[in-house]
GUGUTI-877300 format. One line per field, with one value per atom (N, C-alpha, C, CB): residue number from 1; residue in one letter; x, y, z. Coordinates in pm, 1 decimal. Glycine has a CB too. Layout:
BEGIN
n	(NUM, ...) .
res	(A, ...) .
X	(X, ...) .
Y	(Y, ...) .
Z	(Z, ...) .
//
This chain:
BEGIN
n	(1, 1, 1, 1, 2, 2, 2, 2, 3, 3, 3, 3, 4, 4, 4, 4, 5, 5, 5, 5, 6, 6, 6, 6, 7, 7, 7, 7, 8, 8, 8, 8, 9, 9, 9, 9, 10, 10, 10, 10, 11, 11, 11, 11, 12, 12, 12, 12, 13, 13, 13, 13, 14, 14, 14, 14, 15, 15, 15, 15, 16, 16, 16, 16, 17, 17, 17, 17, 18, 18, 18, 18, 19, 19, 19, 19, 20, 20, 20, 20, 21, 21, 21, 21, 22, 22, 22, 22, 23, 23, 23, 23, 24, 24, 24, 24, 25, 25, 25, 25, 26, 26, 26, 26, 27, 27, 27, 27, 28, 28, 28, 28, 29, 29, 29, 29, 30, 30, 30, 30, 31, 31, 31, 31, 32, 32, 32, 32, 33, 33, 33, 33, 34, 34, 34, 34, 35, 35, 35, 35, 36, 36, 36, 36, 37, 37, 37, 37, 38, 38, 38, 38, 39, 39, 39, 39, 40, 40, 40, 40, 41, 41, 41, 41, 42, 42, 42, 42, 43, 43, 43, 43, 44, 44, 44, 44, 45, 45, 45, 45, 46, 46, 46, 46, 47, 47, 47, 47, 48, 48, 48, 48, 49, 49, 49, 49, 50, 50, 50, 50, 51, 51, 51, 51, 52, 52, 52, 52, 53, 53, 53, 53, 54, 54, 54, 54, 55, 55, 55, 55, 56, 56, 56, 56, 57, 57, 57, 57, 58, 58, 58, 58, 59, 59, 59, 59, 60, 60, 60, 60, 61, 61, 61, 61, 62, 62, 62, 62) .
res	(M, M, M, M, N, N, N, N, I, I, I, I, H, H, H, H, K, K, K, K, N, N, N, N, A, A, A, A, R, R, R, R, L, L, L, L, T, T, T, T, P, P, P, P, L, L, L, L, R, R, R, R, R, R, R, R, E, E, E, E, E, E, E, E, M, M, M, M, A, A, A, A, L, L, L, L, S, S, S, S, V, V, V, V, I, I, I, I, E, E, E, E, G, G, G, G, R, R, R, R, L, L, L, L, S, S, S, S, Q, Q, Q, Q, A, A, A, A, D, D, D, D, A, A, A, A, A, A, A, A, R, R, R, R, V, V, V, V, Y, Y, Y, Y, G, G, G, G, V, V, V, V, S, S, S, S, A, A, A, A, K, K, K, K, I, I, I, I, V, V, V, V, A, A, A, A, R, R, R, R, W, W, W, W, V, V, V, V, E, E, E, E, R, R, R, R, Y, Y, Y, Y, K, K, K, K, A, A, A, A, E, E, E, E, G, G, G, G, S, S, S, S, K, K, K, K, G, G, G, G, M, M, M, M, I, I, I, I, D, D, D, D, R, R, R, R, S, S, S, S, S, S, S, S) .
X	(6714.8, 6643.4, 6540.5, 6576.4, 6533.5, 6433.3, 6313.4, 6490.1, 6196.2, 6072.5, 5993.9, 5989.5, 5948.2, 5871.6, 5757.7, 5817.7, 5735.1, 5635.7, 5494.0, 5638.5, 5463.5, 5329.6, 5319.7, 5286.9, 5426.5, 5427.4, 5332.7, 5571.0, 5248.1, 5154.2, 5220.3, 5033.1, 5326.7, 5392.5, 5542.9, 5365.2, 5599.3, 5744.5, 5802.4, 5785.3, 5931.6, 5991.0, 5963.0, 6141.6, 5962.7, 5935.4, 5791.9, 5959.9, 5697.1, 5556.5, 5537.4, 5462.0, 5609.2, 5600.7, 5647.6, 5684.6, 5758.1, 5810.1, 5710.6, 5946.9, 5655.1, 5555.4, 5435.9, 5508.1, 5389.1, 5275.9, 5311.2, 5233.2, 5426.9, 5468.5, 5479.4, 5602.8, 5540.3, 5555.3, 5420.6, 5644.5, 5326.3, 5195.1, 5124.9, 5107.8, 5148.3, 5090.3, 5168.8, 5089.4, 5300.1, 5385.2, 5365.2, 5533.4, 5353.1, 5336.5, 5192.6, 5384.5, 5100.0, 4962.0, 4873.3, 4961.1, 4921.2, 4837.0, 4726.8, 4921.8, 4753.5, 4654.8, 4655.3, 4683.3, 4538.7, 4533.4, 4577.1, 4388.5, 4602.3, 4640.1, 4527.5, 4675.6, 4403.4, 4290.2, 4279.1, 4159.2, 4296.7, 4290.8, 4405.0, 4295.0, 4524.2, 4639.1, 4615.0, 4768.2, 4554.4, 4524.7, 4432.8, 4460.3, 4331.4, 4239.4, 4309.0, 4118.6, 4384.3, 4450.8, 4553.2, 4519.8, 4629.0, 4737.4, 4698.0, 4854.5, 4573.6, 4523.7, 4583.8, 4548.0, 4612.2, 4665.4, 4583.2, 4817.9, 4609.8, 4538.3, 4601.2, 4538.5, 4523.8, 4575.3, 4693.0, 4463.1, 4691.8, 4802.2, 4932.1, 4768.4, 4922.1, 5039.7, 5090.1, 5006.4, 4997.6, 5036.8, 5114.5, 4912.1, 5061.8, 5128.6, 5267.6, 5044.6, 5281.6, 5412.4, 5514.1, 5399.7, 5475.0, 5569.3, 5598.7, 5514.6, 5501.1, 5523.8, 5625.6, 5389.8, 5606.5, 5699.5, 5839.2, 5647.4, 5845.7, 5976.2, 6044.9, 5961.1, 5966.7, 6026.3, 6079.0, 5923.4, 6002.5, 6047.1, 6176.5, 5937.6, 6189.1, 6306.1, 6427.9, 6272.5, 6405.0, 6517.5, 6526.3, 6511.0, 6425.8, 6426.8, 6406.2, 6557.2, 6454.5, 6436.6, 6490.5, 6503.8, 6597.4, 6657.1, 6564.7, 6786.9, 6471.2, 6378.7, 6264.6, 6323.5, 6256.6, 6144.8, 6165.7, 6119.0, 6283.9, 6309.3, 6251.1, 6460.8, 6224.5, 6175.0, 6281.0, 6134.7, 6234.8, 6324.7, 6290.5, 6314.5, 6389.6, 6359.6, 6276.9, 6490.7, 6193.2, 6105.7, 6160.9, 5969.9) .
Y	(-16535.4, -16520.8, -16632.2, -16381.2, -16698.2, -16800.1, -16735.0, -16914.1, -16754.8, -16704.9, -16826.1, -16617.7, -16821.9, -16931.9, -16967.7, -16895.6, -17096.6, -17139.5, -17095.3, -17289.0, -17069.9, -17026.5, -16875.7, -17100.8, -16804.4, -16659.4, -16588.9, -16601.7, -16502.7, -16427.4, -16305.2, -16384.3, -16256.4, -16135.0, -16156.2, -16019.4, -16089.9, -16089.2, -15983.7, -16060.1, -15988.1, -15884.8, -15742.0, -15905.9, -15720.2, -15586.3, -15543.4, -15582.6, -15633.7, -15601.0, -15581.4, -15712.3, -15657.8, -15639.9, -15500.8, -15746.8, -15458.3, -15324.2, -15217.7, -15302.6, -15235.0, -15140.5, -15132.1, -15183.0, -15246.7, -15251.2, -15181.8, -15397.1, -15214.6, -15155.1, -15003.7, -15214.1, -14957.0, -14811.9, -14742.6, -14783.2, -14808.9, -14746.6, -14725.5, -14832.4, -14815.7, -14800.7, -14696.4, -14936.6, -14706.4, -14614.2, -14470.0, -14653.6, -14449.8, -14314.9, -14265.7, -14311.2, -14348.7, -14306.5, -14313.2, -14169.8, -14375.6, -14387.6, -14490.6, -14424.7, -14594.5, -14698.6, -14730.9, -14825.8, -14766.1, -14819.8, -14965.7, -14805.8, -15028.0, -15168.9, -15254.1, -15217.5, -15222.1, -15298.6, -15282.5, -15254.1, -15160.3, -15137.0, -15207.7, -14986.8, -15202.3, -15270.2, -15420.6, -15239.3, -15475.8, -15619.1, -15656.8, -15658.9, -15575.3, -15602.1, -15586.8, -15508.1, -15480.2, -15452.7, -15561.5, -15315.3, -15606.2, -15700.6, -15846.6, -15666.8, -15869.6, -16006.5, -16085.5, -16079.8, -16017.0, -16082.4, -16036.4, -16049.9, -16093.7, -16052.9, -15926.6, -16167.1, -15858.6, -15739.3, -15776.2, -15671.4, -15897.4, -15944.2, -15952.9, -16082.1, -16000.1, -16009.9, -15870.1, -16090.1, -15778.3, -15640.4, -15583.2, -15552.4, -15601.5, -15548.9, -15609.1, -15577.6, -15738.0, -15804.3, -15741.5, -15954.3, -15721.6, -15666.8, -15519.7, -15683.7, -15445.0, -15303.7, -15295.0, -15233.5, -15374.0, -15371.2, -15416.8, -15459.8, -15518.1, -15566.1, -15460.4, -15697.6, -15389.0, -15282.7, -15170.1, -15227.4, -15133.2, -15027.6, -15066.7, -14996.8, -15193.4, -15240.4, -15263.6, -15367.7, -15315.2, -15360.5, -15299.9, -15506.0, -15223.1, -15165.8, -15271.9, -15092.6, -15245.3, -15335.1, -15474.6, -15277.2, -15484.7, -15615.9, -15706.5, -15598.9, -15649.2, -15727.7, -15788.6, -15643.9, -15757.6, -15805.1, -15943.8, -15707.6, -16000.2, -16132.1, -16242.0, -16153.8, -16357.3, -16472.5, -16519.8, -16587.1, -16573.6, -16630.4, -16777.1, -16554.2, -16854.8, -16995.6, -17005.0, -17080.0, -17105.1, -17117.9, -17212.2, -17165.0) .
Z	(12228.4, 12353.4, 12362.6, 12364.2, 12477.1, 12502.2, 12568.3, 12589.9, 12509.9, 12568.9, 12615.8, 12466.9, 12738.4, 12795.3, 12701.7, 12935.3, 12678.8, 12579.4, 12612.7, 12565.9, 12739.5, 12778.6, 12803.9, 12902.2, 12779.1, 12804.3, 12707.9, 12790.5, 12761.3, 12677.9, 12615.4, 12760.3, 12679.6, 12632.8, 12617.4, 12729.2, 12518.6, 12502.2, 12597.1, 12352.5, 12622.5, 12709.6, 12661.2, 12719.0, 12530.8, 12477.8, 12509.0, 12325.5, 12492.5, 12523.8, 12673.5, 12473.1, 12755.4, 12901.2, 12940.5, 12974.5, 12879.9, 12908.9, 12863.5, 12840.0, 12745.4, 12693.6, 12789.2, 12551.6, 12837.1, 12929.1, 13060.7, 12955.0, 13116.9, 13244.2, 13232.3, 13290.0, 13125.3, 13106.6, 13088.4, 12985.8, 13022.0, 13003.2, 13136.6, 12911.1, 13232.7, 13366.5, 13445.6, 13441.8, 13444.7, 13521.2, 13475.2, 13507.3, 13344.6, 13290.1, 13296.0, 13147.6, 13341.8, 13361.5, 13238.5, 13412.0, 13131.2, 13011.6, 13030.5, 12890.6, 13110.7, 13138.6, 13287.2, 13055.3, 13339.5, 13475.5, 13467.4, 13539.0, 13581.6, 13579.1, 13520.7, 13720.5, 13554.1, 13501.2, 13349.5, 13568.8, 13300.5, 13155.9, 13084.0, 13125.7, 13141.7, 13081.4, 13076.3, 13160.1, 13179.7, 13181.8, 13065.8, 13315.8, 13041.8, 12929.9, 12795.2, 12936.6, 12779.4, 12651.6, 12617.3, 12656.2, 12716.3, 12690.8, 12713.6, 12777.8, 12754.9, 12769.0, 12883.6, 12644.2, 12993.7, 13113.5, 13233.6, 13133.7, 13350.4, 13471.3, 13530.9, 13575.4, 13614.8, 13683.4, 13774.2, 13766.3, 13828.4, 13912.8, 13831.8, 13974.6, 13709.3, 13622.3, 13586.4, 13493.7, 13558.7, 13528.8, 13647.0, 13497.4, 13766.8, 13886.6, 13901.7, 14012.5, 13874.2, 13885.9, 13792.1, 13856.2, 13665.3, 13567.5, 13594.3, 13426.0, 13642.6, 13677.1, 13790.8, 13718.1, 13893.9, 14007.1, 13965.3, 14121.0, 13881.5, 13836.0, 13750.1, 13756.9, 13667.0, 13585.3, 13673.7, 13484.6, 13775.5, 13866.8, 13938.2, 13969.8, 13972.2, 14046.5, 13958.0, 14119.1, 13834.8, 13752.9, 13613.8, 13739.4, 13574.9, 13440.8, 13333.8, 13416.1, 13215.4, 13100.7, 13126.0, 12979.1, 13201.4, 13229.3, 13308.7, 13304.3, 13382.3, 13462.0, 13383.3, 13569.3, 13254.9, 13173.6, 13112.8, 13064.1, 13130.1, 13072.5, 13161.8, 13052.5, 13100.1, 13175.3, 13273.3, 13080.3, 13384.3, 13484.4, 13501.9, 13620.0, 13541.8, 13568.2, 13695.9, 13580.4, 13700.6, 13817.0, 13921.4, 13774.6) .
//
């Protein structure tokens, strides 16, 4: 698996983060602090997980 060189999270950590928000264990702001990303990034991965599940957590070409 190729992970973008500037990616802060691996696909597994992205899924873990998204699920923690979806399941109500963390707010988006709390998840951003815990995982070291912005709230905007948390929202992006949560929405992508809701739409595509685990398969949506991989890097995409820009």
